[in-house]
N, C-alpha and C positions, 0 to 999 in steps of 0.2 A: 308683271313680266309681259313683254311684247309678244306678238304672235310669232315673230321669227325666233325669238329666244325660246319660246315654248316648243317650237318645232325642233330646234337644236337639242333641247333637253330630251324630248321624246325620242329623237334619233339616237342619242347617246345611250338610251336604255335598251335599244334593240341592236346596236352595232355588233355586239359580241355574239349574238344568237346564231346558232348553226343547227341544221337538221340533217340527220344521217339515216340512210336506209339501214334498217335493223339487220338485214341479211348480210351486210358487209361490215357493219360497225359493231356488232355485238361481241366479237372476240378479237380485239386489236392485237393480242399476242400471236394469234394464228397467222395473221397476214403481215406481221413484222412491224406494224405501227408502234407497238410497245415491245422493246427489246427483251429477250429472255434473261433470266438471272444466270450469270456465268458460273461454271464449276471451277473455281479458282483455288490456288494453293500458294502458301507463303512459307519460306524456310525459316528455321530457328536462328540461323546466323544473322538475320536482320537485327535481333536484339541482344546478341551475344558479344558484340563489340561496338566500339564507337563511343560517342559522348552520351551524357544523360539526355534523353529525348523521348518524345512520343512518336510512334511510327504507325499511322493509320493504314489499315489493310483496305485499300480503296479500289473499288470497281465502278465508281460513279460514272466514268467515261463510257463504259460498256452499258451501264444501266440507263444512261441518258437522264441523270438527275443531278442536282447540286451535290457536291461532295464536301467532306469525305463521307463515303457510305460503302459498306461491305455488301449490304442487301438493301432493298427498298426501305426497310424499317429499322435496321441495326447498323452500327458502326463498331467494328472490332479493331483493336489497336494492340501493338506491342509497346510496352514501356520499358526502357532501360534506364536504371538509376545507378550511377557509379557510387562507390563507397563514400559516405559523408555528404553526398549531394542531396538536393531536394528538387522535386518536380511538382508543379501544380496541375491538377485536372479540374476542369469546370465546364460541364456540358449542359445545354438546354435539353434535359432529358427527364423522363419520369423515373427511370430505373438505370442504375449503373452497377455493374458487376466487375469485381476484380478477383483474379486468381493468381496466386503467387507461384510462379514457375521455379524461381530460385531466390536465395538470399533471405535476409531478415531486415526488418525496419519497422517504421511506424507511419501511419497516415493520420495527419492532424486535420480535423475538420474545423472549418470556420465556425460552424454552429452545431456542435455535437461532440461526443467523446472521442478520444484518440483510439485508433485501432492498431494494436501491436501485432505484427504478422511474421510468419516464417513460411518456408517452402511447403506447399500443399494446402495452405489456408485459402479460404475464399470469403469475401465479404461483399455486401451489397449496400449501396447508398441511394437514398430517395432523391426527389426533386430538390433543387437549390442546395446541392452538396458540393461546395468547393472544398478541395482537399489538397494538402501538401504532403507528398510522399517522400520520406527521408529514409535512405538506405544505410544500414549499419555496415553491411558488406555488399558486394556487387549483386544487384537484384534485377530480376526480370518479372514483370507483371503482365498479365493478359487482361485488357480492359474492354468491356463491351457495354454499349449504351444505346438507347433508342432515339437519339437526337434526329436521325434521318426521318423517322416517322413524324416527329413534331414539326420538323422543317417543312415536310410535305403538307401537313395540316395547317401550317401558318399560325401556330400557337406557341405560347410560352408555358413551360411547366411551373406552376405556382403552388399547387397543393401536394403535400407529402402524403402518399398513400401507405407508407410504412416507415419504420425507423431503421437506422443503420443496424445491420445484422451480420454477425461474425460466425462463420462455419469453420471450426478448427479442423485441421487435418485428421486428428485422432478421432473426432466425432464422425467425420465423413467415412473413414475406414471402418469404424465400429458398425455404422449403419449398413455399409456394404457387406461386411462379414456376416451380419445377421441374415441378410438376403441369401448369401451363399450357403449358409448352414441350414436354411429352411429345407426340410425334406422335399417339399413340392418344387423346389428350384431345380431338381435333377433333370426335369424335362422342359425347363424354361428355355425360350429362345434368347432371352436377354437376362444378364445378371447385372443389374444396375439399381441405383438409388436415385430417386428424384428429390432434389433439395427443395424444401417447401418453407412456408412462413405461416404462422398461426393466423395471420390476418386474411389469408386467402384459402379458406377451407373448401370453397367450391371448385376452383381451378386446380388446387393442389400444386401450385407453382411457386417459384422463389420470389417473384414479384407479380403484380397484376398483368404485366406485359411479357416478362421474360421467363423462360423455362431453362433449367440447368439440370443435366443428368450426369452423374458420375458412374461410369460403367467399367466392368471388367470384361476383357476378351481372353478367355482361358486358353491354355495350350491346346493346339490342334482344333480349336473351335472354328466352325463355319456358321455364323449367325445369318440365318436365311433372310432373303430380301424383304424389305418393308419400305413404305413410302408414306409421306404426310404432306399436308399443304403449307406448313410453315417451312421457312428456310432454316437449315442447320449450319451453324458456323462451328466446326469441330476442332477442338484443341487436343492434340495427342499429348497426354500427360507423360506416359513412358511406354516404350516399345523397343523391341529388337528387330533387326532386319528379317523380313518374312511376314510382317503384319501389314495388311493393306485393306482398302475398301474399294469395291467395284460399284460404279454408278452407271445406270443406263435407263432407257425408256421402256424396254420390253423384256419379257421373260420367255424362256423356252418352255417346252412341255414338262420338263423336270423341275421347273421353278427356279432356274438359274438365269442370271442376267445375260442378255444377248448383246454382243457388240458393245460392251461396257468400257468406261474409262477407269483406269486404275490409279488410285492415290496411295502411294506407299507411306506408311506411318513412320515418322521420325520425331523423336522427342521434342516437344515444345514447338512443333510446326502446326499450321492451321490449314484446313481445306473447307470449301463450301459445298454443301449438298443442296442443289436447287429443289424447289418444291415440286411434288408430283413425280419425281424420278425414283425408280427403285434403287436401293443400295444395300449391299451385303458386306459383312466384315469377316475377315479371314486371318487366322493366326497360324502360320507355318514356321514360327521362329523358335519354338521349343521353350519359350518363356512367356509368362503371363504379361498382359499389357492393359493399360487403362486409357480411357478417352473421356473427354468432357464436351459434349455437344451443348451449345447455347442456341436457343431458338426464340422467336417471338411467339411461342406457342401458348403463353399465358393469354395473350390477346385472342389468338385463334380459338382457344378453348372457350373463352367467354363468348365469342361470336358463334360457337358451335360449328366451326369450319375446319378443325384440325384434320379430321378424317384419316386416322392412322390405319393402315392396312398391311397385313403380313401375308407373304406367299408361303404355301405349304405344299411340299411334294406329296403325291398320293401314289399308291401302288398302281402298276399298269401304265407308267409313264405319263401320268396326268398331274396337273397342278391346280390348286384352288387358292383363292384370295379370301382371307378372313379378316374381320374387324376384331382384332384381339391383340393384347399386349403380352401374350404368353410366350 
């Protein structure tokens, strides 16, 4: 190599190097360099009509990242499959989750067993799981995967960390009923069941990256504010008018959310709860409701960064924050 070629090679190694003053560069979210995660919402009518198609719930323009992406690490989608039609899903993802909002059908895997499903069922697929979803009658599926995370890392999912797993509606409801019947649940802030997998006994999550919680919001319930560092992409499973979630940055002295944004619950609609924001759930409908939050909390739990905190009102007009799932 000549001297000039060596100089050019050396220069190429340093061309991309930058140096930032820690005082101004340590929190790019605070100064707007990194855009915040938007609190978005999508209505059910997106998947209740029209042709067989996949409808990404995309906020990548606001996130400033390649899309489609609902959060920096997850992409949620509505899938509509007309009777007799088939639709292929194939994502570069470690984890895929499907919840059947309505209809019946079968998902045929290129490399695995068929999954026959009905409304209320949920199933997960590992890396390299191309599937064809065929509907017997009009079907709506909710599909969440972690391709945005892999896209950011610049990697391909090659190793399967779990096998296809089917959570039937009857089993989900039986597990939730057991929680509700437990005498200690009378004072619980949440009546929910975390869906898990025997391969992840440490994180107790449905995959190593994804968390799924199936929860009941009882009649007249006010589930006190809580927050966590993972993004929640919440699917309303069923609800009547009068169910809603409040989301905000701060609490008043009674532990209520100040100047919050309200998300009204409508069946098979989706809203995003950004990380670090307080959110509370309210049921003034006179009927029980159910919700399915999906988060990248499996990854956060592994990293020890989930940091779930609950607000609790005290006597005398005070409020405390506790690290508890009670």
